[in-house]
C-alpha positions in Angstrom: 18.8 -6.7 35.7 15.9 -5.3 34.0 12.0 -5.4 35.7 9.5 -7.6 33.5 8.0 -4.3 32.9 11.2 -2.8 31.3 11.7 -6.1 29.5 8.4 -6.1 28.2 8.5 -2.2 26.7 11.6 -3.4 25.1 10.2 -5.9 23.4 7.3 -4.2 22.2 9.7 -1.3 20.8 11.5 -3.6 19.0 8.3 -5.3 16.7 7.5 -2.0 16.3 10.6 -0.7 14.4 10.1 -4.4 12.6 7.1 -4.2 11.6 7.6 -0.7 10.5 10.3 -1.6 8.5 9.1 -4.3 6.7 5.8 -2.1 5.5 3.4 -4.0 7.8 2.9 -1.0 10.0 2.8 2.4 8.8 5.6 5.2 9.8 2.8 7.0 12.0 0.0 6.3 14.0 -1.8 8.6 11.4 -3.9 5.6 9.5 -5.7 8.1 7.4 -4.6 7.5 3.5 -1.6 9.5 2.5 -0.2 10.9 -1.0 2.5 8.2 -2.2 3.1 9.8 -6.0 2.9 7.2 -8.9 4.4 4.8 -10.5 5.5 4.8 -14.4 5.0 1.2 -15.7 6.1 2.1 -19.1 8.8 4.9 -19.1 7.8 8.0 -21.3 4.1 7.2 -21.9 1.5 7.8 -19.7 1.3 4.1 -18.8 1.0 4.2 -15.4 -0.5 4.5 -11.9 -1.1 7.7 -10.6 -2.3 9.8 -7.3 -1.4 7.0 -5.7 -2.8 6.8 -1.7 -1.4 4.2 0.8 -3.6 3.9 4.4 -2.1 2.0 7.2 0.7 1.2 4.9 3.6 2.9 4.2 4.2 4.4 0.8 7.2 2.4 -0.3 5.5 -1.0 0.6 2.5 0.2 -1.8 4.1 0.9 -4.6 6.2 -2.2 -4.4 3.1 -4.1 -4.0 1.6 -1.8 -7.7 5.1 -2.4 -9.2 5.3 -5.9 -8.8 1.3 -6.2 -9.4 2.2 -4.5 -12.8 5.1 -7.0 -13.6 3.3 -9.9 -13.2 0.9 -7.8 -16.1 -1.6 -7.4 -13.8 -2.4 -10.9 -12.7 -4.6 -11.6 -11.0 -7.0 -9.5 -12.6 -9.2 -8.1 -9.9 -5.9 -6.3 -8.2 -3.1 -7.1 -6.4 -2.3 -10.6 -4.4 -4.3 -10.6 -1.0 -6.5 -7.2 -2.0 -9.8 -6.6 -3.1 -10.4 -4.0 -5.1 -13.4 -1.8 -6.8 -13.6 0.9 -9.3 -15.0 4.3 -7.4 -14.7 6.4 -10.4 -14.4 5.9 -14.0 -12.7 8.7 -15.9 -12.1 8.6 -20.1 -11.3 5.8 -21.8 -8.6 3.6 -19.9 -8.6 5.6 -16.9 -10.4 4.7 -13.8 -10.0 5.8 -10.2 -9.8 2.4 -8.2 -9.5 1.3 -4.2 -7.9 -1.9 -3.0 -8.7 -2.8 0.9 -6.8 -6.3 2.4 -7.3 -6.9 6.2 -3.4 -7.6 8.2 -3.5 -8.4 11.4 -6.6 -7.1 12.1 -6.0 -3.8 10.5 -7.2 -2.9 7.3 -4.9 -1.4 4.6 -5.7 0.9 1.4 -4.0 1.6 -1.4 -6.1 4.0 -4.2 -4.3 4.5 -7.5 -5.6 6.4 -11.1 -5.1 4.0 -14.2 -3.9 5.3 -17.1 -2.7 4.3 -20.5 
């Protein structure tokens, strides 16, 4: 029979594995944004979201959030559902660097990307 401390430790381990697997907790304890590549919106064009960075969020979750947002024709216009976004740098026509943040379970999550058309 396990002690109450051992049961608690087991429950915490199981909770962490579940949260990591659904993308609510990053794979590492490092919350600094990490590079996640690109999401192509229209194949064989420059229409996509580039230089994606994810903070406190797995790359696969960040890219899925952005794909889903693009498939909804970028609705809502101010960013993916649940995120607050702002343009941090404007580039050439159609390009901008955008940073989006949201709070989940008391932790800030962020997705940054460069638009391209």
